[in-house]
C-alpha positions in Angstrom: 0.0 0.0 0.1 1.3 3.5 -0.8 1.3 6.3 1.6 -1.6 8.0 -0.1 -3.5 4.8 -0.1 -3.1 4.4 3.6 -3.8 8.0 4.2 -7.2 7.9 2.2 -8.2 4.6 3.8 -8.0 6.5 7.2 -8.9 10.1 6.2 -12.0 9.3 4.3 -13.9 7.1 6.8 -13.0 9.5 9.7 -14.2 12.6 7.8 -17.3 10.7 6.8 -18.0 9.7 10.4 -17.6 13.3 11.4 -20.0 14.4 8.6 -22.5 11.7 10.0 -22.2 13.1 13.4 -22.7 16.7 12.2 -25.6 15.7 10.1 -27.4 13.9 13.0 -27.0 16.9 15.2 -27.8 19.5 12.4 -24.2 21.0 12.8 -22.8 20.4 9.3 -22.0 24.1 8.6 -21.0 25.0 12.3 -18.6 21.9 12.3 -17.4 23.2 8.8 -16.5 26.4 10.6 -14.7 24.5 13.3 -12.8 22.6 10.7 -11.7 25.8 9.1 -10.6 27.1 12.4 -8.5 24.1 13.1 -6.9 24.2 9.6 -6.0 27.8 9.9 -4.4 26.9 13.3 -2.3 24.2 11.7 -1.4 26.3 8.6 -0.2 29.2 10.8 1.7 27.2 13.3 4.3 24.7 12.3 5.2 24.1 15.9 1.6 23.1 16.6 1.4 20.8 13.6 4.7 19.2 14.6 3.6 18.8 18.2 0.4 17.1 17.3 1.8 14.7 14.6 4.8 13.7 16.6 4.2 10.1 17.8 6.4 10.6 20.8 4.3 13.4 22.1 2.1 12.2 25.1 -1.6 12.0 24.3 -2.2 13.9 27.6 -0.1 16.7 26.4 -1.8 16.8 23.0 -5.1 16.9 24.6 -4.1 19.7 27.0 -3.0 21.8 24.2 -6.2 21.3 22.2 -8.3 22.1 25.3 -6.4 25.4 25.6 -6.7 26.3 21.9 -10.0 24.9 20.8 -12.3 23.6 23.4 -14.2 26.8 24.0 -14.2 27.7 20.3 -15.7 24.7 18.6 -18.7 22.5 18.8 -18.7 19.9 21.7 -19.0 17.1 19.0 -16.1 18.3 17.0 -13.9 18.7 20.2 -14.7 15.1 21.3 -13.8 14.0 17.7 -10.3 15.5 18.2 -9.9 13.7 21.4 -10.9 10.5 19.8 -8.2 11.1 17.1 -5.6 11.4 19.7 -6.9 8.4 21.6 -6.7 6.3 18.4 -3.3 7.7 17.4 -5.0 9.2 14.3 -4.2 12.9 15.0 -1.4 12.8 12.5 -4.2 12.6 9.8 -6.1 15.7 11.1 -5.3 18.0 8.4 -6.3 15.4 5.6 -9.5 14.6 7.6 -10.4 18.4 7.9 -9.8 18.9 4.2 -11.9 15.8 3.2 -14.7 17.1 5.5 -14.7 20.4 3.7 -15.0 18.6 0.3 -17.9 16.6 1.7 -19.6 19.8 2.9 -19.0 21.6 -0.3 -20.7 18.7 -2.1 -23.6 18.6 0.3 -24.2 22.4 0.0 -23.6 22.4 -3.8 -20.6 24.5 -3.5 -17.4 24.4 -5.5 -13.9 25.3 -4.5 -12.2 27.9 -6.8 -8.5 28.2 -6.2 -7.5 31.7 -7.4 -3.8 32.7 -7.9 -3.0 36.3 -8.5 -0.1 38.8 -8.2 -1.7 40.8 -5.5 -4.5 40.4 -2.9 -7.9 40.6 -4.6 -10.3 43.4 -3.8 -13.8 42.7 -2.7 -15.1 43.7 -6.1 -12.7 41.3 -7.8 -13.7 38.5 -5.4 -17.3 39.0 -6.2 -16.7 39.1 -9.9 -14.8 35.8 -9.8 -17.4 34.3 -7.6 -20.2 35.3 -10.0 -18.1 33.8 -13.0 -17.4 30.6 -11.2 -21.0 30.1 -10.2 -22.2 30.8 -13.8 -19.6 28.2 -15.2 -20.1 25.5 -12.7 -23.8 25.9 -12.0 -23.0 25.8 -8.3 -25.1 27.5 -5.6 -22.0 28.8 -3.8 -18.3 29.2 -4.3 -15.5 29.0 -1.8 -12.6 31.1 -2.9 -9.1 30.0 -1.9 -6.6 32.6 -2.8 -2.9 32.4 -3.4 -0.4 35.1 -4.2 2.2 34.4 -7.0 4.2 37.6 -8.1 5.7 35.6 -11.0 2.3 35.7 -12.8 3.2 39.4 -13.7 -0.5 40.2 -13.8 -3.9 38.6 -14.1 -5.2 35.5 -12.4 -5.4 31.8 -12.6 -8.6 30.2 -11.5 -8.7 26.4 -10.8 -12.0 24.7 -10.4 -11.6 21.0 -9.9 -9.6 19.8 -12.9 -10.5 22.9 -15.0 -7.8 25.7 -15.1 -8.6 29.1 -16.6 -5.2 30.9 -17.1 -5.8 34.6 -17.6 -2.4 35.6 -16.4 0.2 37.5 -18.3 2.7 34.8 -17.9 0.3 32.3 -19.4 -0.5 34.6 -22.2 3.3 35.1 -22.9 3.7 31.3 -22.8 1.0 30.7 -25.2 2.4 33.4 -27.6 5.8 31.9 -27.3 4.2 28.4 -28.2 2.4 29.7 -31.3 5.4 31.5 -32.5 7.6 28.4 -31.9 5.1 26.2 -33.9 5.3 28.6 -36.8 9.0 28.0 -37.3 
């Protein structure tokens, strides 16, 4: 079994179980917010991530840190889920479980994820325009925008929706011009 196969055979059932608990308690969106909160903690603190995934870290210490960081900020069901992951030594898969839960929630809510890469931070007006364009293209009810900054684009944006990529960057335009010029020779 490959690393990704092992990961998905653990990540998917745990995320689906979390979704089942969320649905039975009518908390799918609230737990979605909790998941986003925990993901943001993991993405902004490598120390926290390393502490949680280290198999030598005592479970009691992991639980104490999570109590301090999250217990009062997340749904009781989600916090209990985090403790279960520690008890079962599955906390190493927390990030993958959270991302898969978000994918399940997007599917449930007819929402698509649009990954937008631009040279600078998008304005609210640009975010709204991109959201409208993606809704129209995908027939989704809602759009989650995930933005990244890449100064190498020179200008414009790249929008990725699933496997579909719209490259409206200057770098992409220059690459396409170079390819068409090269094919003429």
